[in-house]
Phi, psi and omega in degrees: 000143182256178184300320188298314177297311177305312181292325176297313181290320170302314182299318192285322176302313189291334181287313181297326177295312180302305178307315185294321178294306181301316178294318169309304183293320177300299190285320190275330181251307186288296186292318171302317175293329173289324176299316175303313193291331175295328171299337179285351182289356185279101193284359175283328185255323184237151175247132177200156172264162183286349172285321182296326180293308182305316175297316182303309185287332173300316174297321177294320182292324174293327180291324175291315177301315174303316180298317180297313177301326178298326171294342179267356181257163181290323187265354173064027182257140167224172183269124178278129176247137174260131186249143171242120192276000000 
């Protein structure tokens, strides 16, 4: 086997690993988490201020931007931030 075949095989394996993990994280964690958060919008059950919601979505948007930037770096790292509402 030559180096090109090894690189192609390695790429295919890494791509499959990425696809499996990314789909799982996106579907089970991110999208499901947002759906759970959406349920908190029911004002018959919960009380909150619009400013709190704005802060919450500002943080979500910042986290999405950080994740996007991580894909543009070689190491794929971003700093995790925790938010207190």
